[in-house]
N, C-alpha and C positions, 0 to 999 in steps of 0.2 A: 504494501500498499504505500502513500504519499507521505504520509506520515513514518513511515518505518525509515524508508529512504532519506527523510530529512535527520532523524535521531542517528541515523548510520554514517551520513556526511559529517555531522557535528562530531561525532566519535572520532571519525576518521584525524579530523582538526587536529583536536586536542590532544588527542593521542601520540603524533607525531613529535609533538612538543617536548613532550615527558620522557620519551624512549631515548635508549643508547644504543649503539652497534646490536651489543650480545642480545638485545631483547627485538629489536627488529629482525633477526634471521628467525626469532622465534615467530615473530606476526607477518611472514612476509609472503607467506600463501595467500594470507588473507586480503593483504591489500594488492596482491594482483588480481588476486578477483574482482576485488573492488574496481579495478581501473576497467576490466572488461565489463563492468555489469551494466546490466539492460536500464538502468534509472540512469540518467545523465547526472543529476545530482551529486548522487554516489560516485558516481565516474570522476566526475570534473571536481570533487574534495580529492579523491584518492590522488590524481594529477597532480596536483599544487602542492600537495602533502607532499609526495617523488619529489617534486622541485625542494622544497623546505629544507626535504632532508639528504637533498645530494649538497647543500651549500651549507649545510650543520658541519659534517666533518667528511673525509678522505674516506672512511671507512664506511658510511652510510652510502655516497658515492658511488663505490665499488659494489655494493649487494644493488642500489637499484639499477645499473648497467647490465643487470640479470634480465631484468623484466622488457628489452626491447623489444619481444614478438606481444608481449601484452598491449605495450605501447600504439606500433603498429596496429594492434584489431583494435584500438579505441581512436586512430587516425579515420577509420571506417564508419565511424558513428556521423546517422543522421543529425546529431547536434552540434551546429559550428562551433558551438565556446568548447565543448569537448575534444573538437578537432583544432581547434588552436590551442589547447593546453596540450593537447598530447604532442603535437609539433611543435612545442616549448620542450618539451620535456627527451622529446626524441631527439633535438640538437643539441639539451645539454648533454644528452649519452654521447652523441655521436662529435662531437665537436672537435673533437682532435683526430676524426680520420675525414681526411679533406672527398676521399673517394665516395665515402658514404654520403657526404652532406652533398655532396654535386649529384650524385646520382638521386637523392631526395629530392632536390630542388629540381631536378628535369624532368622526374616523374611526376610530380603534383604541379610542374608549370607547362606542362603539354595539353592537359585540356584547357588551360586558360587559353594558350596562343589558339587551338584550333577555333575555337568559339567567338 
């Protein structure tokens, strides 16, 4: 239900502020599931929270880098805000891989140039 999605989204926002790297690996699967959740509120919250985790420490960033598959799934979301936040997180994960960033830009600008 919609109310439950709001509670899950808010819980994710708070949770990432209080966890450390050891706890992150314990709840990793819940966050990964939230990234691809059908509720855009939960998905959006998980993506933004993942960005905050990346900024918190290098250890957290190394854990978040393993979530690239879920982030790519979130890019296919019908919600534009989820797509935007997934794009931000994907870039944050792949920013040191110039080839991956180049392919990503080519893939998503191809449809824009055709229309």
